[in-house]
C-alpha positions as CSV (number, residue, x, y, z in Angstrom):
1,X,136.2,108.2,51.3
2,X,135.9,104.8,53.0
3,X,135.7,106.5,56.4
4,X,132.9,108.7,55.1
5,X,130.9,105.7,53.8
6,X,131.3,103.8,57.0
7,X,130.1,106.9,59.0
8,X,127.1,107.3,56.7
9,X,126.2,103.6,57.0
10,X,126.6,103.8,60.8
11,X,124.4,106.9,61.0
12,X,121.7,105.2,59.0
13,X,121.9,102.1,61.1
14,X,121.7,104.1,64.4
15,X,118.7,106.2,63.1
16,X,116.8,103.1,62.0
17,X,117.5,101.3,65.3
18,X,116.3,104.3,67.2
19,X,113.1,104.5,65.1
20,X,112.4,100.8,65.6
21,X,113.0,101.2,69.4
22,X,110.7,104.2,69.6
23,X,108.0,102.4,67.6
24,X,108.2,99.5,69.9
25,X,108.3,101.6,73.0
26,X,105.2,103.7,72.1
27,X,103.1,101.0,70.5
28,X,99.9,100.4,72.5
29,X,100.3,97.4,74.9
30,X,97.4,94.9,74.8
31,X,96.6,93.8,78.3
32,X,95.2,90.3,78.4
33,X,92.3,90.5,80.9
34,X,90.8,87.3,82.4
35,X,87.3,86.4,81.0
36,X,84.3,87.7,82.7
37,X,82.8,84.8,84.6
38,X,79.0,84.8,84.5
39,X,76.7,82.1,85.8
40,X,73.5,81.1,84.1
41,X,70.8,78.4,84.7
42,X,68.5,76.3,82.6
43,X,65.7,78.7,82.0
44,X,65.2,79.5,78.3
45,X,65.5,83.2,78.8
46,X,69.1,82.8,80.0
47,X,70.2,81.1,76.8
48,X,71.1,84.1,74.5
49,X,74.5,84.1,76.3
50,X,75.2,80.7,74.6
51,X,74.4,82.2,71.2
52,X,76.6,85.2,71.9
53,X,79.4,82.9,72.8
54,X,79.1,80.5,69.9
55,X,78.5,83.2,67.3
56,X,81.4,85.3,68.6
57,X,79.3,88.3,69.6
58,X,81.1,88.8,72.9
59,X,84.6,88.6,71.3
60,X,83.5,91.0,68.5
61,X,82.5,93.5,71.1
62,X,85.9,93.1,72.7
63,X,85.4,91.0,75.8
64,X,86.2,87.4,76.7
65,X,83.4,85.6,78.6
66,X,83.2,82.4,80.5
67,X,79.7,81.1,81.0
68,X,79.2,78.8,84.0
69,X,76.1,76.6,84.3
70,X,74.3,76.9,87.7
71,X,73.6,73.4,88.8
72,X,73.0,74.0,92.5
73,X,71.4,77.4,92.7
74,X,71.9,78.3,96.4
75,X,75.5,77.1,96.3
76,X,76.3,79.1,93.2
77,X,74.7,82.2,94.6
78,X,76.9,81.8,97.7
79,X,80.0,81.4,95.4
80,X,79.0,84.6,93.6
81,X,78.7,86.5,96.8
82,X,82.1,85.1,97.9
83,X,83.7,86.7,94.8
84,X,84.3,83.5,92.7
85,X,82.3,84.9,89.8
86,X,81.8,88.3,88.3
87,X,78.2,88.1,87.4
88,X,75.1,86.0,87.8
89,X,71.6,85.8,86.3
90,X,68.9,86.1,88.9
91,X,65.1,86.6,89.0
92,X,64.3,90.1,90.3
93,X,62.9,88.6,93.5
94,X,66.1,86.5,94.1
95,X,68.2,89.6,93.5
96,X,66.3,91.6,96.0
97,X,66.7,88.9,98.6
98,X,70.4,88.6,97.9
99,X,70.9,92.3,98.2
100,X,69.7,92.2,101.8
101,X,72.8,90.3,102.8
102,X,75.1,91.4,100.0
103,X,74.4,95.0,99.1
104,X,77.6,95.3,97.1
105,X,75.9,94.2,93.8
106,X,74.0,95.9,91.0
107,X,71.6,94.8,88.3
108,X,72.8,96.1,84.9
109,X,70.3,94.7,82.3
110,X,67.0,92.9,82.2
111,X,67.4,89.9,79.9
112,X,63.8,88.5,79.8
113,X,60.3,89.0,81.0
114,X,57.7,86.3,81.6
115,X,54.7,87.1,79.5
116,X,52.8,83.9,80.0
117,X,55.5,81.4,80.7
118,X,54.7,81.4,84.4
119,X,51.2,80.0,85.2
120,X,49.0,78.8,88.0
121,X,47.5,75.5,86.8
122,X,44.4,74.1,88.5
123,X,42.2,71.1,88.8
124,X,39.1,71.2,86.5
125,X,36.6,72.2,89.2
126,X,38.6,75.4,89.9
127,X,37.1,77.7,87.3
128,X,38.2,81.1,88.6
129,X,40.7,82.6,91.0
130,X,37.9,83.2,93.5
131,X,37.3,79.4,93.6
132,X,40.7,79.0,95.3
133,X,39.3,80.2,98.6
134,X,39.9,77.6,101.2
135,X,41.9,75.4,98.8
136,X,45.5,74.3,98.7
137,X,47.8,76.3,96.4
138,X,51.3,75.1,95.7
139,X,54.2,77.6,95.2
140,X,57.9,78.0,96.0
141,X,57.4,80.0,99.1
142,X,59.8,82.8,100.0
143,X,60.7,84.0,96.5
144,X,59.2,85.4,93.3
145,X,56.8,82.4,93.1
146,X,55.0,83.5,96.3
147,X,54.8,87.1,95.1
148,X,53.3,85.9,91.8
149,X,50.5,83.9,93.4
150,X,49.9,86.7,95.9
151,X,49.4,89.1,93.0
152,X,47.0,86.6,91.4
153,X,44.9,86.3,94.6
154,X,44.6,90.1,94.7
155,X,42.7,90.0,91.4
156,X,39.9,88.2,93.2
157,X,40.2,90.3,96.4
158,X,41.8,87.3,98.2
159,X,45.0,87.2,100.3
160,X,47.3,84.3,101.2
161,X,45.2,83.9,104.4
162,X,42.3,82.9,102.2
163,X,44.1,79.8,100.9
164,X,46.4,77.1,102.2
165,X,49.9,77.8,100.7
166,X,52.0,74.6,100.2
167,X,55.7,74.9,99.6
168,X,56.5,73.1,96.4
169,X,58.9,73.2,93.5
170,X,57.5,73.8,90.0
171,X,58.4,70.2,89.0
172,X,56.2,68.8,91.8
173,X,53.0,70.5,90.8
174,X,51.6,68.0,88.2
175,X,51.7,65.0,90.4
176,X,50.5,66.9,93.5
177,X,47.5,68.0,91.4
178,X,46.8,64.5,90.3
179,X,47.0,63.2,93.9
180,X,44.7,66.0,95.0
181,X,47.2,67.1,97.7
182,X,46.8,70.6,96.1
183,X,44.1,72.0,93.9
184,X,46.3,74.5,92.1
185,X,50.0,75.5,91.8
186,X,52.6,77.7,90.1
187,X,54.7,76.1,87.4
188,X,56.1,76.5,83.9
189,X,57.3,74.3,81.0
190,X,58.0,71.5,80.7
191,X,55.9,70.8,83.9
192,X,52.9,72.7,82.6
193,X,52.4,70.3,79.7
194,X,52.6,67.4,82.1
195,X,50.0,69.0,84.3
196,X,47.6,69.6,81.4
197,X,48.0,66.0,80.3
198,X,46.9,65.0,83.8
199,X,43.7,67.1,83.5
200,X,44.8,70.5,84.8
201,X,44.1,73.8,83.0
202,X,45.7,77.3,83.1
203,X,43.9,79.4,85.7
204,X,46.2,82.5,85.6
205,X,49.4,83.5,83.8
206,X,52.1,86.1,83.9
207,X,50.4,87.8,80.9
208,X,48.3,89.3,83.6
209,X,51.2,90.6,85.7
210,X,53.3,92.7,83.2
211,X,56.8,93.5,84.4
212,X,56.5,91.3,87.6
213,X,58.7,88.3,86.6
214,X,62.0,89.5,85.2
215,X,65.5,87.9,84.9
216,X,68.5,90.2,85.4
217,X,72.2,90.1,85.0
218,X,73.8,91.2,88.2
219,X,77.5,92.1,88.7
220,X,79.6,92.6,91.8
221,X,80.4,96.3,92.4
222,X,84.1,95.5,92.3
223,X,83.8,94.3,88.7
224,X,81.6,97.2,87.8
225,X,84.3,99.6,89.2
226,X,87.3,97.8,87.7
227,X,85.9,96.6,84.3
228,X,83.2,98.9,83.1
229,X,84.1,98.6,79.4
230,X,84.1,94.8,79.6
231,X,80.6,94.9,81.2
232,X,79.4,97.4,78.5
233,X,80.7,95.0,75.8
234,X,79.1,92.1,77.5
235,X,75.7,93.8,77.6
236,X,76.0,94.7,73.9
237,X,76.9,91.2,72.9
238,X,74.1,89.7,75.0
239,X,71.4,92.0,73.5
240,X,72.8,91.3,70.0
241,X,72.4,87.6,70.6
242,X,68.8,88.1,71.8
243,X,67.9,90.0,68.7
244,X,69.7,87.4,66.5
245,X,67.8,84.5,68.1
246,X,64.4,86.1,67.6
247,X,65.2,86.7,63.9
248,X,66.8,83.2,63.5
249,X,64.8,80.9,65.7
250,X,65.7,77.6,64.2
251,X,69.4,78.3,64.1
252,X,69.4,79.7,67.6
253,X,67.6,76.6,68.9
254,X,70.1,74.4,67.2
255,X,73.1,76.3,68.7
256,X,71.6,76.0,72.2
257,X,70.6,72.4,71.9
258,X,74.1,71.4,70.8
259,X,75.8,73.3,73.5
260,X,73.5,72.1,76.3
261,X,72.8,68.6,74.8
262,X,69.1,69.1,75.1
263,X,66.2,68.5,72.6
264,X,65.6,71.4,70.2
265,X,61.9,71.7,71.3
266,X,63.1,72.4,74.9
267,X,64.1,75.9,73.7
268,X,60.6,77.3,73.1
269,X,60.3,81.1,73.6
270,X,56.5,80.9,74.0
271,X,55.5,83.2,76.9
272,X,59.0,84.6,77.2
273,X,60.0,88.0,75.9
274,X,63.8,88.4,75.3
275,X,64.1,92.1,76.1
276,X,65.9,94.5,73.8
277,X,67.8,97.8,74.4
278,X,64.7,99.9,74.0
279,X,62.6,97.8,76.5
280,X,65.5,97.9,79.0
281,X,65.7,101.7,78.8
282,X,62.0,101.8,79.6
283,X,62.4,99.4,82.5
284,X,65.0,101.6,84.0
285,X,62.8,104.8,83.7
286,X,61.3,105.5,87.1
287,X,58.3,107.2,85.5
288,X,57.3,104.0,83.7
289,X,54.4,102.3,85.5
290,X,56.2,98.9,85.0
291,X,59.6,100.3,85.9
292,X,62.1,98.0,87.6
293,X,62.1,100.3,90.6
294,X,58.3,100.0,91.2
295,X,58.4,96.2,90.7
296,X,61.5,95.9,93.0
297,X,59.5,97.8,95.7
298,X,56.6,95.2,95.4
299,X,59.2,92.4,96.1
300,X,61.0,94.4,98.8
301,X,57.7,95.2,100.7
302,X,56.6,91.6,100.4
303,X,59.9,90.2,101.7
304,X,59.9,92.6,104.6
305,X,56.3,91.8,105.6
306,X,56.9,88.1,105.3
307,X,60.0,88.3,107.4
308,X,62.3,86.8,104.7
309,X,64.6,89.8,105.1
310,X,64.9,92.5,107.8
311,X,66.4,95.3,105.7
312,X,66.9,96.1,102.0
313,X,69.4,98.7,100.6
314,X,68.1,101.8,98.9
315,X,66.5,100.4,95.8
316,X,67.9,102.9,93.4
317,X,71.5,101.9,94.4
318,X,70.8,98.3,93.3
319,X,70.4,99.2,89.6
320,X,72.9,100.6,87.2
321,X,71.6,101.7,83.8
322,X,74.9,103.2,82.6
323,X,75.7,100.1,80.6
324,X,72.7,100.6,78.4
325,X,74.0,103.9,77.1
326,X,76.7,104.3,74.4
327,X,80.2,104.9,75.6
328,X,80.8,108.6,76.5
């Protein structure tokens, strides 16, 4: 009888041990992936990422994200190209230029569109775009700024040959207007307010160039290949934050101000449209008159003509809309 009890207990023990071992063996293993490293700059349209981080939207979607502030733009673009980061936020124009030397990248989502935030501000005697003929016009030459002012000049049947283009940063425009070393220039806030205080006025704005000035999140093809679900989760978290900020402006401003240690009023979304999923799907439709492909061609043609680049990859290969769709 004792032997029987011992055998029964031993059998129960062995069965339990086997079951526990089997459960452990077949339980899903959680692989800890490194965070997606994504760079951003100081432009207000790039700040939903901070809200997504602080509100836990990225984590809720299932991805860890490390946001890195871009202090020295050209250096950080070089670091991105060298593989130090997974993603970067670029204007569409900067993305096109970068693709000429680094075609192994793709834009996956449009995060904002300038709908008045970019302006050409002019001295009081310049009443119309046509009045710029023969005058000095400041812009950051070689990038989206030059494309923007060129598109403005077209509205008055002018070309860049009809004005004297002066290479300037947006921050330099107010003082240069005051000193009369230029008569108009491309800028944005907070420099716009300074220029208006000094007697300037808005001559032209990006309201008149729909779809031209966009910011995109760009990932290296290696990351797209190896971590597609993480990128999909990142895009969902980012768009969720954009929607949240628009619905909770004061809270969103407070979150960003605290994270960046900047005044709350520096977060104004005036003139900036934080694009949502539906708007993105339209941007990525080639039949849309303001599609990203048509706008990219404007930039590509301009940069080829101006000699900024010698060749650009096939434009369709530079954009990947698959992360805007639900998982298959």
